[in-house]
C-alpha positions in Angstrom: 153.0 55.2 140.4 154.0 58.9 139.9 154.0 58.4 136.1 150.5 56.8 136.3 149.2 59.7 138.4 150.8 62.3 136.1 149.3 60.5 133.1 145.8 60.5 134.7 146.1 64.2 135.6 147.3 65.1 132.1 144.4 63.1 130.6 142.0 64.9 132.9 143.4 68.3 132.1 143.3 67.5 128.4 139.7 66.4 128.7 138.8 69.6 130.6 140.5 71.7 127.9 138.8 69.7 125.2 135.4 70.3 126.9 136.1 74.0 127.2 137.1 74.2 123.5 133.9 72.3 122.6 131.8 74.8 124.7 133.5 77.8 123.0 133.0 76.3 119.5 129.3 75.7 120.3 129.0 79.3 121.5 130.6 80.6 118.3 128.4 78.3 116.2 125.3 79.7 117.9 126.5 83.2 117.3 127.1 82.4 113.6 123.7 80.8 113.3 122.0 83.9 114.8 123.9 86.3 112.6 123.1 84.3 109.4 119.5 84.0 110.4 119.2 87.7 110.9 121.0 88.4 107.7 118.7 86.1 105.8 115.6 87.6 107.3 116.8 91.1 106.3 117.7 90.0 102.8 114.3 88.1 102.3 112.4 91.2 103.6 114.3 93.4 101.2 113.8 91.1 98.3 110.0 90.8 99.0 109.7 94.6 99.1 111.6 94.9 95.8 109.5 92.2 94.3 106.3 93.9 95.5 107.4 97.2 94.0 108.3 95.5 90.7 105.0 93.7 90.5 103.1 97.0 91.2 105.1 98.8 88.5 104.4 96.0 86.0 100.7 96.0 86.9 100.6 99.8 86.5 102.3 99.6 83.1 100.0 96.8 82.0 96.9 98.7 83.0 98.2 101.8 81.1 98.7 99.7 78.0 95.2 98.1 78.3 93.7 101.6 78.8 95.5 102.9 75.7 94.5 99.9 73.6 90.9 100.1 74.8 90.7 103.8 74.1 92.1 103.3 70.6 89.6 100.5 69.9 86.7 102.5 71.3 87.7 105.5 69.2 87.8 103.3 66.1 84.4 101.8 67.0 83.0 105.3 67.5 84.3 106.4 64.1 83.0 103.3 62.4 79.5 103.6 64.0 79.5 107.4 63.3 80.2 106.8 59.7 77.5 104.2 59.5 75.0 106.5 61.1 75.9 109.3 58.6 75.4 106.9 55.7 72.1 105.7 57.1 71.0 109.3 57.6 72.0 110.2 54.1 70.1 107.2 52.8 67.0 108.1 54.8 67.2 111.7 53.4 67.4 110.4 49.8 64.4 108.1 50.5 62.5 110.9 51.9 63.2 113.1 48.8 62.1 110.2 46.5 58.9 109.7 48.4 58.1 113.4 48.2 58.1 113.2 44.4 61.6 114.5 43.7 63.5 112.5 41.2 67.2 111.8 41.6 69.6 113.7 39.3 71.0 111.4 36.7 74.4 111.8 35.3 
């Protein structure tokens, strides 16, 4: 009878200790989950900021390259058109000279 009672008490005590250990483990698990969640949020926020800065820098560089290319192309276009206007102007001057009775010089 005494052995049976001691066995029951030991079983109850072990059950209680096991329940306490489970409670402590759950508490530690919650703490770990909260810490990891906060760490992940911090890392994600930092990564997003870094990504945003990188995208802004890339966009700025891209716009600069486009501006440079456009300015170069527009400059070339202006030179080309300017040359054509000078040629047309020279042609018009020669035609005006011919119509006024002047003959072109022959070589």
